All heavy atoms as TSV, in Angstrom:
chain	resi	resn	atom	element	x	y	z
A	1	MET	N	N	13.089	-10.912	6.508
A	1	MET	CA	C	11.888	-11.603	6.067
A	1	MET	C	C	10.803	-10.590	5.718
A	1	MET	O	O	10.553	-9.647	6.448
A	1	MET	CB	C	11.409	-12.528	7.180
A	1	MET	CG	C	10.198	-13.327	6.820
A	1	MET	SD	S	9.886	-14.552	8.127
A	1	MET	CE	C	8.134	-14.514	8.149
A	2	ASN	N	N	10.165	-10.775	4.593
A	2	ASN	CA	C	9.092	-9.901	4.149
A	2	ASN	C	C	7.851	-10.134	5.003
A	2	ASN	O	O	7.366	-11.253	5.105
A	2	ASN	CB	C	8.793	-10.185	2.674
A	2	ASN	CG	C	7.739	-9.281	2.100
A	2	ASN	OD1	O	7.053	-8.570	2.815
A	2	ASN	ND2	N	7.608	-9.317	0.800
A	3	LYS	N	N	7.329	-9.082	5.582
A	3	LYS	CA	C	6.164	-9.206	6.460
A	3	LYS	C	C	4.927	-9.702	5.715
A	3	LYS	O	O	3.996	-10.191	6.323
A	3	LYS	CB	C	5.843	-7.853	7.100
A	3	LYS	CG	C	6.868	-7.396	8.095
A	3	LYS	CD	C	6.447	-6.085	8.707
A	3	LYS	CE	C	7.474	-5.597	9.693
A	3	LYS	NZ	N	7.048	-4.397	10.396
A	4	LEU	N	N	4.906	-9.553	4.407
A	4	LEU	CA	C	3.719	-9.897	3.638
A	4	LEU	C	C	3.783	-11.271	2.988
A	4	LEU	O	O	2.813	-11.702	2.393
A	4	LEU	CB	C	3.491	-8.841	2.547
A	4	LEU	CG	C	3.225	-7.428	3.036
A	4	LEU	CD1	C	3.109	-6.485	1.852
A	4	LEU	CD2	C	1.982	-7.363	3.889
A	5	GLU	N	N	4.900	-11.967	3.104
A	5	GLU	CA	C	5.050	-13.201	2.331
A	5	GLU	C	C	4.076	-14.312	2.718
A	5	GLU	O	O	3.748	-15.144	1.884
A	5	GLU	CB	C	6.490	-13.704	2.354
A	5	GLU	CG	C	6.978	-14.218	3.681
A	5	GLU	CD	C	8.451	-14.586	3.652
A	5	GLU	OE1	O	9.196	-14.044	2.839
A	5	GLU	OE2	O	8.830	-15.432	4.471
A	6	ASN	N	N	3.583	-14.335	3.928
A	6	ASN	CA	C	2.644	-15.371	4.351
A	6	ASN	C	C	1.204	-14.876	4.453
A	6	ASN	O	O	0.365	-15.537	5.047
A	6	ASN	CB	C	3.074	-15.966	5.691
A	6	ASN	CG	C	4.382	-16.712	5.589
A	6	ASN	OD1	O	4.620	-17.419	4.610
A	6	ASN	ND2	N	5.236	-16.549	6.577
A	7	ILE	N	N	0.943	-13.718	3.863
A	7	ILE	CA	C	-0.390	-13.127	3.934
A	7	ILE	C	C	-0.946	-13.028	2.514
A	7	ILE	O	O	-0.274	-12.545	1.610
A	7	ILE	CB	C	-0.331	-11.736	4.590
A	7	ILE	CG1	C	0.263	-11.857	5.992
A	7	ILE	CG2	C	-1.707	-11.100	4.636
A	7	ILE	CD1	C	0.607	-10.536	6.631
A	8	SER	N	N	-2.165	-13.478	2.321
A	8	SER	CA	C	-2.759	-13.458	0.976
A	8	SER	C	C	-3.117	-12.030	0.559
A	8	SER	O	O	-3.347	-11.153	1.397
A	8	SER	CB	C	-4.016	-14.326	0.945
A	8	SER	OG	O	-5.060	-13.694	1.668
A	9	ASN	N	N	-3.162	-11.832	-0.754
A	9	ASN	CA	C	-3.563	-10.523	-1.281
A	9	ASN	C	C	-4.958	-10.142	-0.810
A	9	ASN	O	O	-5.219	-8.980	-0.543
A	9	ASN	CB	C	-3.501	-10.512	-2.808
A	9	ASN	CG	C	-2.111	-10.273	-3.336
A	9	ASN	OD1	O	-1.192	-9.960	-2.583
A	9	ASN	ND2	N	-1.937	-10.429	-4.626
A	10	SER	N	N	-5.847	-11.119	-0.698
A	10	SER	CA	C	-7.210	-10.795	-0.260
A	10	SER	C	C	-7.220	-10.291	1.182
A	10	SER	O	O	-7.984	-9.386	1.515
A	10	SER	CB	C	-8.146	-11.985	-0.437
A	10	SER	OG	O	-7.708	-13.087	0.322
A	11	GLU	N	N	-6.360	-10.864	2.044
A	11	GLU	CA	C	-6.255	-10.376	3.424
A	11	GLU	C	C	-5.701	-8.955	3.458
A	11	GLU	O	O	-6.192	-8.103	4.199
A	11	GLU	CB	C	-5.354	-11.286	4.257
A	11	GLU	CG	C	-5.932	-12.639	4.578
A	11	GLU	CD	C	-4.934	-13.493	5.336
A	11	GLU	OE1	O	-4.120	-14.178	4.685
A	11	GLU	OE2	O	-4.970	-13.455	6.582
A	12	ILE	N	N	-4.664	-8.717	2.661
A	12	ILE	CA	C	-4.059	-7.385	2.602
A	12	ILE	C	C	-5.082	-6.371	2.102
A	12	ILE	O	O	-5.244	-5.295	2.694
A	12	ILE	CB	C	-2.815	-7.389	1.685
A	12	ILE	CG1	C	-1.714	-8.265	2.287
A	12	ILE	CG2	C	-2.294	-5.964	1.465
A	12	ILE	CD1	C	-0.582	-8.596	1.335
A	13	MET	N	N	-5.797	-6.711	1.047
A	13	MET	CA	C	-6.792	-5.792	0.490
A	13	MET	C	C	-7.909	-5.505	1.490
A	13	MET	O	O	-8.379	-4.367	1.594
A	13	MET	CB	C	-7.338	-6.333	-0.822
A	13	MET	CG	C	-6.315	-6.218	-1.925
A	13	MET	SD	S	-6.692	-6.884	-3.556
A	13	MET	CE	C	-8.417	-6.945	-3.678
A	14	ALA	N	N	-8.329	-6.513	2.236
A	14	ALA	CA	C	-9.391	-6.307	3.230
A	14	ALA	C	C	-8.942	-5.326	4.314
A	14	ALA	O	O	-9.708	-4.444	4.717
A	14	ALA	CB	C	-9.786	-7.643	3.853
A	15	VAL	N	N	-7.705	-5.456	4.764
A	15	VAL	CA	C	-7.188	-4.556	5.805
A	15	VAL	C	C	-7.010	-3.140	5.237
A	15	VAL	O	O	-7.338	-2.157	5.907
A	15	VAL	CB	C	-5.875	-5.107	6.411
A	15	VAL	CG1	C	-5.234	-4.103	7.341
A	15	VAL	CG2	C	-6.140	-6.409	7.151
A	16	ILE	N	N	-6.515	-3.052	4.014
A	16	ILE	CA	C	-6.385	-1.740	3.376
A	16	ILE	C	C	-7.753	-1.073	3.299
A	16	ILE	O	O	-7.912	0.092	3.666
A	16	ILE	CB	C	-5.763	-1.865	1.965
A	16	ILE	CG1	C	-4.279	-2.223	2.069
A	16	ILE	CG2	C	-5.952	-0.567	1.172
A	16	ILE	CD1	C	-3.623	-2.590	0.743
A	17	ASP	N	N	-8.752	-1.808	2.828
A	17	ASP	CA	C	-10.101	-1.245	2.681
A	17	ASP	C	C	-10.698	-0.810	4.010
A	17	ASP	O	O	-11.425	0.182	4.071
A	17	ASP	CB	C	-11.030	-2.246	1.993
A	17	ASP	CG	C	-10.702	-2.431	0.518
A	17	ASP	OD1	O	-9.963	-1.594	-0.048
A	17	ASP	OD2	O	-11.177	-3.423	-0.061
A	18	GLU	N	N	-10.372	-1.532	5.060
A	18	GLU	CA	C	-10.955	-1.210	6.369
A	18	GLU	C	C	-10.258	-0.047	7.068
A	18	GLU	O	O	-10.914	0.771	7.711
A	18	GLU	CB	C	-10.922	-2.439	7.276
A	18	GLU	CG	C	-11.627	-2.208	8.594
A	18	GLU	CD	C	-11.851	-3.477	9.402
A	18	GLU	OE1	O	-11.619	-4.576	8.872
A	18	GLU	OE2	O	-12.245	-3.346	10.569
A	19	TYR	N	N	-8.936	0.038	6.957
A	19	TYR	CA	C	-8.188	0.989	7.784
A	19	TYR	C	C	-7.591	2.178	7.047
A	19	TYR	O	O	-7.112	3.113	7.681
A	19	TYR	CB	C	-7.085	0.255	8.551
A	19	TYR	CG	C	-7.653	-0.730	9.534
A	19	TYR	CD1	C	-7.679	-2.092	9.262
A	19	TYR	CD2	C	-8.213	-0.293	10.727
A	19	TYR	CE1	C	-8.221	-2.992	10.158
A	19	TYR	CE2	C	-8.765	-1.186	11.628
A	19	TYR	CZ	C	-8.765	-2.537	11.340
A	19	TYR	OH	O	-9.314	-3.426	12.228
A	20	ILE	N	N	-7.613	2.180	5.727
A	20	ILE	CA	C	-7.106	3.320	4.959
A	20	ILE	C	C	-8.319	4.061	4.399
A	20	ILE	O	O	-9.082	3.518	3.616
A	20	ILE	CB	C	-6.163	2.854	3.813
A	20	ILE	CG1	C	-5.014	1.999	4.372
A	20	ILE	CG2	C	-5.646	4.067	3.039
A	20	ILE	CD1	C	-4.110	2.673	5.386
A	21	HIS	N	N	-8.475	5.297	4.806
A	21	HIS	CA	C	-9.720	6.011	4.531
A	21	HIS	C	C	-9.735	6.765	3.206
A	21	HIS	O	O	-10.799	6.924	2.614
A	21	HIS	CB	C	-10.043	6.955	5.682
A	21	HIS	CG	C	-10.167	6.223	6.981
A	21	HIS	ND1	N	-11.169	5.312	7.236
A	21	HIS	CD2	C	-9.392	6.221	8.090
A	21	HIS	CE1	C	-11.016	4.795	8.441
A	21	HIS	NE2	N	-9.940	5.326	8.979
A	22	LYS	N	N	-8.584	7.227	2.732
A	22	LYS	CA	C	-8.553	7.951	1.452
A	22	LYS	C	C	-8.514	6.960	0.292
A	22	LYS	O	O	-7.659	6.078	0.260
A	22	LYS	CB	C	-7.325	8.855	1.365
A	22	LYS	CG	C	-7.368	10.065	2.251
A	22	LYS	CD	C	-6.151	10.930	1.976
A	22	LYS	CE	C	-6.173	12.198	2.814
A	22	LYS	NZ	N	-4.978	13.008	2.551
A	23	GLU	N	N	-9.420	7.146	-0.644
A	23	GLU	CA	C	-9.492	6.253	-1.807
A	23	GLU	C	C	-8.172	6.222	-2.571
A	23	GLU	O	O	-7.697	5.158	-2.967
A	23	GLU	CB	C	-10.637	6.676	-2.734
A	23	GLU	CG	C	-10.726	5.869	-4.016
A	23	GLU	CD	C	-10.992	4.383	-3.814
A	23	GLU	OE1	O	-11.625	4.004	-2.815
A	23	GLU	OE2	O	-10.558	3.585	-4.669
A	24	ARG	N	N	-7.578	7.380	-2.803
A	24	ARG	CA	C	-6.299	7.429	-3.524
A	24	ARG	C	C	-5.242	6.605	-2.813
A	24	ARG	O	O	-4.506	5.829	-3.435
A	24	ARG	CB	C	-5.826	8.870	-3.663
A	24	ARG	CG	C	-4.522	9.000	-4.449
A	24	ARG	CD	C	-3.792	10.279	-4.164
A	24	ARG	NE	N	-3.276	10.250	-2.799
A	24	ARG	CZ	C	-2.653	11.259	-2.215
A	24	ARG	NH1	N	-2.489	12.397	-2.843
A	24	ARG	NH2	N	-2.218	11.150	-0.976
A	25	ASP	N	N	-5.152	6.731	-1.502
A	25	ASP	CA	C	-4.151	5.993	-0.729
A	25	ASP	C	C	-4.419	4.487	-0.782
A	25	ASP	O	O	-3.489	3.689	-0.872
A	25	ASP	CB	C	-4.120	6.477	0.718
A	25	ASP	CG	C	-3.606	7.915	0.841
A	25	ASP	OD1	O	-3.247	8.517	-0.200
A	25	ASP	OD2	O	-3.581	8.435	1.966
A	26	ARG	N	N	-5.691	4.096	-0.740
A	26	ARG	CA	C	-6.031	2.672	-0.870
A	26	ARG	C	C	-5.565	2.129	-2.215
A	26	ARG	O	O	-4.984	1.046	-2.287
A	26	ARG	CB	C	-7.550	2.464	-0.733
A	26	ARG	CG	C	-8.062	2.574	0.676
A	26	ARG	CD	C	-9.457	2.001	0.841
A	26	ARG	NE	N	-10.444	2.647	0.010
A	26	ARG	CZ	C	-11.204	3.671	0.386
A	26	ARG	NH1	N	-11.080	4.166	1.610
A	26	ARG	NH2	N	-12.085	4.191	-0.432
A	27	ARG	N	N	-5.813	2.890	-3.272
A	27	ARG	CA	C	-5.393	2.450	-4.611
A	27	ARG	C	C	-3.874	2.341	-4.707
A	27	ARG	O	O	-3.360	1.377	-5.278
A	27	ARG	CB	C	-5.943	3.408	-5.669
A	27	ARG	CG	C	-7.461	3.278	-5.799
A	27	ARG	CD	C	-8.114	4.250	-6.767
A	27	ARG	NE	N	-7.385	4.415	-7.996
A	27	ARG	CZ	C	-7.132	5.606	-8.565
A	27	ARG	NH1	N	-7.543	6.722	-7.988
A	27	ARG	NH2	N	-6.484	5.674	-9.704
A	28	ILE	N	N	-3.160	3.310	-4.152
A	28	ILE	CA	C	-1.688	3.277	-4.166
A	28	ILE	C	C	-1.187	2.057	-3.406
A	28	ILE	O	O	-0.306	1.325	-3.882
A	28	ILE	CB	C	-1.101	4.578	-3.580
A	28	ILE	CG1	C	-1.367	5.753	-4.533
A	28	ILE	CG2	C	0.395	4.428	-3.304
A	28	ILE	CD1	C	-1.056	7.124	-3.947
A	29	LEU	N	N	-1.726	1.816	-2.222
A	29	LEU	CA	C	-1.277	0.673	-1.409
A	29	LEU	C	C	-1.585	-0.664	-2.079
A	29	LEU	O	O	-0.763	-1.575	-2.036
A	29	LEU	CB	C	-1.897	0.733	-0.015
A	29	LEU	CG	C	-1.265	1.774	0.899
A	29	LEU	CD1	C	-2.149	2.024	2.101
A	29	LEU	CD2	C	0.126	1.356	1.325
A	30	ARG	N	N	-2.747	-0.779	-2.696
A	30	ARG	CA	C	-3.072	-2.023	-3.420
A	30	ARG	C	C	-2.080	-2.270	-4.549
A	30	ARG	O	O	-1.605	-3.391	-4.735
A	30	ARG	CB	C	-4.486	-1.953	-3.995
A	30	ARG	CG	C	-5.565	-2.154	-2.976
A	30	ARG	CD	C	-6.917	-2.246	-3.682
A	30	ARG	NE	N	-7.946	-1.753	-2.809
A	30	ARG	CZ	C	-8.691	-0.668	-3.036
A	30	ARG	NH1	N	-8.553	0.036	-4.129
A	30	ARG	NH2	N	-9.591	-0.303	-2.155
A	31	ARG	N	N	-1.778	-1.212	-5.308
A	31	ARG	CA	C	-0.853	-1.346	-6.437
A	31	ARG	C	C	0.551	-1.707	-5.948
A	31	ARG	O	O	1.233	-2.513	-6.558
A	31	ARG	CB	C	-0.804	-0.044	-7.248
A	31	ARG	CG	C	-2.097	0.324	-7.902
A	31	ARG	CD	C	-2.403	-0.495	-9.135
A	31	ARG	NE	N	-1.512	-0.077	-10.212
A	31	ARG	CZ	C	-0.979	-0.916	-11.090
A	31	ARG	NH1	N	-1.245	-2.189	-11.052
A	31	ARG	NH2	N	-0.182	-0.463	-12.027
A	32	ARG	N	N	0.976	-1.135	-4.830
A	32	ARG	CA	C	2.320	-1.409	-4.315
A	32	ARG	C	C	2.395	-2.773	-3.626
A	32	ARG	O	O	3.274	-3.579	-3.907
A	32	ARG	CB	C	2.744	-0.296	-3.345
A	32	ARG	CG	C	4.066	-0.516	-2.678
A	32	ARG	CD	C	5.211	-0.376	-3.648
A	32	ARG	NE	N	6.454	-0.706	-2.975
A	32	ARG	CZ	C	7.460	-1.319	-3.551
A	32	ARG	NH1	N	7.420	-1.629	-4.822
A	32	ARG	NH2	N	8.539	-1.594	-2.867
A	33	LEU	N	N	1.498	-3.036	-2.695
A	33	LEU	CA	C	1.600	-4.230	-1.849
A	33	LEU	C	C	1.050	-5.489	-2.512
A	33	LEU	O	O	1.558	-6.583	-2.268
A	33	LEU	CB	C	0.888	-3.989	-0.515
A	33	LEU	CG	C	1.429	-2.819	0.315
A	33	LEU	CD1	C	0.614	-2.673	1.589
A	33	LEU	CD2	C	2.901	-2.988	0.628
A	34	CYS	N	N	0.028	-5.356	-3.324
A	34	CYS	CA	C	-0.570	-6.542	-3.952
A	34	CYS	C	C	-0.029	-6.794	-5.353
A	34	CYS	O	O	0.204	-7.936	-5.726
A	34	CYS	CB	C	-2.088	-6.401	-3.993
A	34	CYS	SG	S	-2.838	-6.321	-2.357
A	35	ASP	N	N	0.165	-5.708	-6.110
A	35	ASP	CA	C	0.618	-5.852	-7.493
A	35	ASP	C	C	2.129	-5.738	-7.630
A	35	ASP	O	O	2.673	-6.060	-8.683
A	35	ASP	CB	C	-0.053	-4.805	-8.388
A	35	ASP	CG	C	-1.571	-4.910	-8.398
A	35	ASP	OD1	O	-2.095	-5.998	-8.077
A	35	ASP	OD2	O	-2.237	-3.907	-8.722
A	36	GLY	N	N	2.808	-5.208	-6.595
A	36	GLY	CA	C	4.260	-5.114	-6.616
A	36	GLY	C	C	4.821	-4.020	-7.508
A	36	GLY	O	O	5.983	-4.076	-7.913
A	37	VAL	N	N	4.022	-3.003	-7.801
A	37	VAL	CA	C	4.482	-1.911	-8.654
A	37	VAL	C	C	5.488	-1.053	-7.880
A	37	VAL	O	O	5.269	-0.722	-6.715
A	37	VAL	CB	C	3.288	-1.049	-9.133
A	37	VAL	CG1	C	3.752	0.108	-9.992
A	37	VAL	CG2	C	2.278	-1.908	-9.875
A	38	CYS	N	N	6.590	-0.695	-8.541
A	38	CYS	CA	C	7.646	0.119	-7.919
A	38	CYS	C	C	7.201	1.573	-7.760
A	38	CYS	O	O	6.227	2.012	-8.363
A	38	CYS	CB	C	8.919	0.053	-8.758
A	38	CYS	SG	S	9.633	-1.603	-8.795
A	39	PHE	N	N	7.968	2.330	-6.965
A	39	PHE	CA	C	7.602	3.706	-6.635
A	39	PHE	C	C	7.535	4.632	-7.853
A	39	PHE	O	O	6.605	5.436	-7.970
A	39	PHE	CB	C	8.574	4.281	-5.603
A	39	PHE	CG	C	8.507	3.598	-4.272
A	39	PHE	CD1	C	9.589	2.885	-3.788
A	39	PHE	CD2	C	7.360	3.653	-3.494
A	39	PHE	CE1	C	9.532	2.251	-2.556
A	39	PHE	CE2	C	7.286	3.022	-2.262
A	39	PHE	CZ	C	8.379	2.320	-1.796
A	40	GLU	N	N	8.513	4.547	-8.753
A	40	GLU	CA	C	8.553	5.458	-9.899
A	40	GLU	C	C	7.325	5.303	-10.804
A	40	GLU	O	O	6.690	6.308	-11.151
A	40	GLU	CB	C	9.855	5.281	-10.697
A	40	GLU	CG	C	11.086	5.768	-9.962
A	40	GLU	CD	C	11.639	4.775	-8.925
A	40	GLU	OE1	O	11.117	3.635	-8.808
A	40	GLU	OE2	O	12.571	5.152	-8.202
A	41	PRO	N	N	6.968	4.063	-11.192
A	41	PRO	CA	C	5.745	3.926	-12.004
A	41	PRO	C	C	4.481	4.375	-11.266
A	41	PRO	O	O	3.563	4.915	-11.894
A	41	PRO	CB	C	5.686	2.430	-12.318
A	41	PRO	CG	C	7.078	1.933	-12.157
A	41	PRO	CD	C	7.692	2.800	-11.097
A	42	LEU	N	N	4.442	4.170	-9.958
A	42	LEU	CA	C	3.287	4.635	-9.179
A	42	LEU	C	C	3.195	6.156	-9.214
A	42	LEU	O	O	2.103	6.716	-9.337
A	42	LEU	CB	C	3.369	4.157	-7.726
A	42	LEU	CG	C	3.032	2.697	-7.475
A	42	LEU	CD1	C	3.312	2.334	-6.022
A	42	LEU	CD2	C	1.592	2.409	-7.823
A	43	ALA	N	N	4.340	6.819	-9.099
A	43	ALA	CA	C	4.364	8.282	-9.136
A	43	ALA	C	C	3.797	8.779	-10.466
A	43	ALA	O	O	2.976	9.713	-10.495
A	43	ALA	CB	C	5.785	8.787	-8.925
A	44	GLU	N	N	4.200	8.142	-11.556
A	44	GLU	CA	C	3.680	8.524	-12.870
A	44	GLU	C	C	2.179	8.235	-12.973
A	44	GLU	O	O	1.406	9.069	-13.455
A	44	GLU	CB	C	4.430	7.777	-13.974
A	44	GLU	CG	C	5.845	8.241	-14.165
A	44	GLU	CD	C	6.558	7.493	-15.272
A	44	GLU	OE1	O	5.884	7.032	-16.218
A	44	GLU	OE2	O	7.790	7.369	-15.191
A	45	GLU	N	N	1.788	7.062	-12.520
A	45	GLU	CA	C	0.379	6.651	-12.609
A	45	GLU	C	C	-0.549	7.593	-11.850
A	45	GLU	O	O	-1.656	7.907	-12.306
A	45	GLU	CB	C	0.239	5.224	-12.069
A	45	GLU	CG	C	-1.144	4.661	-12.130
A	45	GLU	CD	C	-1.237	3.226	-11.615
A	45	GLU	OE1	O	-0.225	2.488	-11.650
A	45	GLU	OE2	O	-2.329	2.840	-11.172
A	46	PHE	N	N	-0.119	8.038	-10.670
A	46	PHE	CA	C	-0.976	8.852	-9.809
A	46	PHE	C	C	-0.685	10.351	-9.889
A	46	PHE	O	O	-1.318	11.142	-9.200
A	46	PHE	CB	C	-0.885	8.365	-8.357
A	46	PHE	CG	C	-1.575	7.047	-8.150
A	46	PHE	CD1	C	-0.873	5.856	-8.273
A	46	PHE	CD2	C	-2.926	6.985	-7.871
A	46	PHE	CE1	C	-1.499	4.631	-8.104
A	46	PHE	CE2	C	-3.572	5.762	-7.700
A	46	PHE	CZ	C	-2.857	4.586	-7.824
A	47	GLY	N	N	0.293	10.732	-10.709
A	47	GLY	CA	C	0.612	12.147	-10.859
A	47	GLY	C	C	1.204	12.772	-9.615
A	47	GLY	O	O	0.953	13.937	-9.309
A	48	LEU	N	N	1.982	11.985	-8.869
A	48	LEU	CA	C	2.621	12.446	-7.646
A	48	LEU	C	C	4.128	12.268	-7.759
A	48	LEU	O	O	4.608	11.562	-8.640
A	48	LEU	CB	C	2.111	11.647	-6.443
A	48	LEU	CG	C	0.608	11.717	-6.156
A	48	LEU	CD1	C	0.226	10.689	-5.107
A	48	LEU	CD2	C	0.210	13.104	-5.714
A	49	SER	N	N	4.869	12.870	-6.835
A	49	SER	CA	C	6.314	12.659	-6.806
A	49	SER	C	C	6.604	11.309	-6.149
A	49	SER	O	O	5.768	10.757	-5.415
A	49	SER	CB	C	7.006	13.774	-6.023
A	49	SER	OG	O	6.710	13.655	-4.632
A	50	VAL	N	N	7.794	10.796	-6.400
A	50	VAL	CA	C	8.217	9.542	-5.761
A	50	VAL	C	C	8.206	9.713	-4.242
A	50	VAL	O	O	7.782	8.809	-3.513
A	50	VAL	CB	C	9.619	9.111	-6.268
A	50	VAL	CG1	C	10.151	7.942	-5.463
A	50	VAL	CG2	C	9.559	8.756	-7.749
A	51	THR	N	N	8.611	10.866	-3.765
A	51	THR	CA	C	8.613	11.145	-2.318
A	51	THR	C	C	7.197	11.064	-1.745
A	51	THR	O	O	6.987	10.492	-0.671
A	51	THR	CB	C	9.220	12.530	-2.032
A	51	THR	OG1	O	10.556	12.557	-2.560
A	51	THR	CG2	C	9.248	12.836	-0.548
A	52	GLN	N	N	6.226	11.614	-2.456
A	52	GLN	CA	C	4.837	11.557	-1.987
A	52	GLN	C	C	4.331	10.115	-1.965
A	52	GLN	O	O	3.643	9.710	-1.025
A	52	GLN	CB	C	3.935	12.400	-2.887
A	52	GLN	CG	C	4.135	13.891	-2.723
A	52	GLN	CD	C	3.379	14.672	-3.783
A	52	GLN	OE1	O	3.568	14.465	-4.979
A	52	GLN	NE2	N	2.513	15.564	-3.337
A	53	ILE	N	N	4.663	9.346	-2.994
A	53	ILE	CA	C	4.250	7.940	-3.053
A	53	ILE	C	C	4.852	7.172	-1.885
A	53	ILE	O	O	4.161	6.409	-1.197
A	53	ILE	CB	C	4.648	7.294	-4.396
A	53	ILE	CG1	C	3.836	7.885	-5.541
A	53	ILE	CG2	C	4.504	5.777	-4.344
A	53	ILE	CD1	C	2.363	7.542	-5.541
A	54	LYS	N	N	6.138	7.368	-1.647
A	54	LYS	CA	C	6.802	6.671	-0.537
A	54	LYS	C	C	6.148	7.033	0.788
A	54	LYS	O	O	5.959	6.168	1.646
A	54	LYS	CB	C	8.289	7.011	-0.506
A	54	LYS	CG	C	9.071	6.335	-1.602
A	54	LYS	CD	C	10.557	6.660	-1.506
A	54	LYS	CE	C	11.339	5.910	-2.577
A	54	LYS	NZ	N	12.780	6.180	-2.484
A	55	SER	N	N	5.794	8.283	0.965
A	55	SER	CA	C	5.135	8.714	2.194
A	55	SER	C	C	3.801	7.995	2.385
A	55	SER	O	O	3.513	7.476	3.474
A	55	SER	CB	C	4.923	10.226	2.167
A	55	SER	OG	O	4.236	10.658	3.316
A	56	VAL	N	N	3.003	7.937	1.335
A	56	VAL	CA	C	1.707	7.240	1.399
A	56	VAL	C	C	1.929	5.765	1.734
A	56	VAL	O	O	1.263	5.198	2.602
A	56	VAL	CB	C	0.928	7.382	0.068
A	56	VAL	CG1	C	-0.277	6.444	0.036
A	56	VAL	CG2	C	0.489	8.819	-0.143
A	57	VAL	N	N	2.871	5.131	1.042
A	57	VAL	CA	C	3.120	3.699	1.239
A	57	VAL	C	C	3.637	3.421	2.644
A	57	VAL	O	O	3.117	2.531	3.333
A	57	VAL	CB	C	4.095	3.151	0.168
A	57	VAL	CG1	C	4.546	1.734	0.509
A	57	VAL	CG2	C	3.437	3.170	-1.205
A	58	TYR	N	N	4.636	4.153	3.097
A	58	TYR	CA	C	5.218	3.866	4.415
A	58	TYR	C	C	4.228	4.124	5.546
A	58	TYR	O	O	4.129	3.325	6.482
A	58	TYR	CB	C	6.509	4.651	4.629
A	58	TYR	CG	C	7.620	4.247	3.676
A	58	TYR	CD1	C	8.514	5.168	3.184
A	58	TYR	CD2	C	7.770	2.921	3.249
A	58	TYR	CE1	C	9.535	4.805	2.308
A	58	TYR	CE2	C	8.776	2.551	2.375
A	58	TYR	CZ	C	9.649	3.490	1.911
A	58	TYR	OH	O	10.651	3.125	1.049
A	59	LYS	N	N	3.486	5.215	5.460
A	59	LYS	CA	C	2.474	5.491	6.492
A	59	LYS	C	C	1.368	4.441	6.463
A	59	LYS	O	O	0.913	3.980	7.502
A	59	LYS	CB	C	1.885	6.892	6.302
A	59	LYS	CG	C	2.830	7.999	6.674
A	59	LYS	CD	C	2.228	9.362	6.395
A	59	LYS	CE	C	3.224	10.458	6.689
A	59	LYS	NZ	N	2.709	11.788	6.333
A	60	GLY	N	N	0.942	4.085	5.264
A	60	GLY	CA	C	-0.108	3.073	5.129
A	60	GLY	C	C	0.346	1.710	5.617
A	60	GLY	O	O	-0.406	0.998	6.288
A	61	GLN	N	N	1.576	1.331	5.281
A	61	GLN	CA	C	2.120	0.052	5.745
A	61	GLN	C	C	2.140	-0.005	7.267
A	61	GLN	O	O	1.748	-1.012	7.854
A	61	GLN	CB	C	3.558	-0.150	5.241
A	61	GLN	CG	C	3.663	-0.578	3.832
A	61	GLN	CD	C	5.101	-0.795	3.378
A	61	GLN	OE1	O	5.286	-1.423	2.376
A	61	GLN	NE2	N	6.091	-0.287	4.055
A	62	ASP	N	N	2.602	1.071	7.897
A	62	ASP	CA	C	2.633	1.098	9.360
A	62	ASP	C	C	1.250	0.848	9.936
A	62	ASP	O	O	1.083	0.078	10.882
A	62	ASP	CB	C	3.157	2.446	9.873
A	62	ASP	CG	C	4.656	2.622	9.693
A	62	ASP	OD1	O	5.348	1.611	9.433
A	62	ASP	OD2	O	5.131	3.762	9.809
A	63	LYS	N	N	0.252	1.488	9.338
A	63	LYS	CA	C	-1.117	1.356	9.830
A	63	LYS	C	C	-1.656	-0.063	9.619
A	63	LYS	O	O	-2.206	-0.665	10.527
A	63	LYS	CB	C	-2.006	2.378	9.122
A	63	LYS	CG	C	-3.400	2.465	9.678
A	63	LYS	CD	C	-4.193	3.547	8.982
A	63	LYS	CE	C	-4.260	4.763	9.861
A	63	LYS	NZ	N	-5.171	5.778	9.348
A	64	ILE	N	N	-1.467	-0.620	8.420
A	64	ILE	CA	C	-2.065	-1.937	8.156
A	64	ILE	C	C	-1.285	-3.065	8.811
A	64	ILE	O	O	-1.877	-4.062	9.182
A	64	ILE	CB	C	-2.287	-2.192	6.658
A	64	ILE	CG1	C	-0.988	-2.313	5.899
A	64	ILE	CG2	C	-3.205	-1.139	6.054
A	64	ILE	CD1	C	-1.160	-2.828	4.479
A	65	PHE	N	N	0.033	-2.927	8.955
A	65	PHE	CA	C	0.806	-4.005	9.604
A	65	PHE	C	C	0.353	-4.233	11.040
A	65	PHE	O	O	0.418	-5.337	11.542
A	65	PHE	CB	C	2.303	-3.718	9.560
A	65	PHE	CG	C	2.941	-3.940	8.205
A	65	PHE	CD1	C	4.174	-3.398	7.918
A	65	PHE	CD2	C	2.308	-4.691	7.223
A	65	PHE	CE1	C	4.769	-3.608	6.676
A	65	PHE	CE2	C	2.892	-4.903	5.980
A	65	PHE	CZ	C	4.128	-4.359	5.711
A	66	LYS	N	N	-0.109	-3.182	11.704
A	66	LYS	CA	C	-0.614	-3.320	13.067
A	66	LYS	C	C	-1.827	-4.255	13.120
A	66	LYS	O	O	-2.068	-4.917	14.113
A	66	LYS	CB	C	-1.011	-1.952	13.630
A	66	LYS	CG	C	0.157	-1.055	13.889
A	66	LYS	CD	C	-0.310	0.316	14.350
A	66	LYS	CE	C	0.871	1.245	14.470
A	66	LYS	NZ	N	0.454	2.623	14.784
A	67	HIS	N	N	-2.577	-4.294	12.022
A	67	HIS	CA	C	-3.804	-5.085	11.978
A	67	HIS	C	C	-3.620	-6.453	11.306
A	67	HIS	O	O	-4.542	-7.249	11.295
A	67	HIS	CB	C	-4.897	-4.286	11.265
A	67	HIS	CG	C	-5.200	-2.997	11.953
A	67	HIS	ND1	N	-5.960	-2.923	13.105
A	67	HIS	CD2	C	-4.806	-1.729	11.676
A	67	HIS	CE1	C	-6.026	-1.666	13.498
A	67	HIS	NE2	N	-5.345	-0.923	12.647
A	68	LEU	N	N	-2.432	-6.699	10.766
A	68	LEU	CA	C	-2.156	-7.981	10.111
A	68	LEU	C	C	-1.446	-8.959	11.014
A	68	LEU	O	O	-1.263	-10.101	10.664
A	68	LEU	CB	C	-1.319	-7.753	8.835
A	68	LEU	CG	C	-2.048	-7.171	7.658
A	68	LEU	CD1	C	-1.077	-6.794	6.550
A	68	LEU	CD2	C	-3.083	-8.150	7.120
A	69	ARG	N	N	-1.036	-8.542	12.181
A	69	ARG	CA	C	-0.290	-9.418	13.092
A	69	ARG	C	C	-1.199	-10.374	13.820
A	69	ARG	O	O	-2.330	-10.209	14.001
A	69	ARG	CB	C	0.484	-8.583	14.097
A	69	ARG	CG	C	1.529	-7.779	13.396
A	69	ARG	CD	C	2.340	-6.980	14.366
A	69	ARG	NE	N	3.236	-6.146	13.563
A	69	ARG	CZ	C	3.680	-4.989	13.916
A	69	ARG	NH1	N	3.369	-4.479	15.074
A	69	ARG	NH2	N	4.479	-4.298	13.148
């Protein structure tokens, strides 16, 4: 079950804004979690490697999921 399926985008964005401190990371998480953009296009958009994008997303998800429960 997707942890985000019963949570609105506005709730997700509010938690991202409150608990993710780097602007770049907030933008990446919004694009991934709210807009559903895949890792490869995010890497191109932000000028990072897919590995770097995945690191930002996974670390950010861990942090925000703690506050969405």
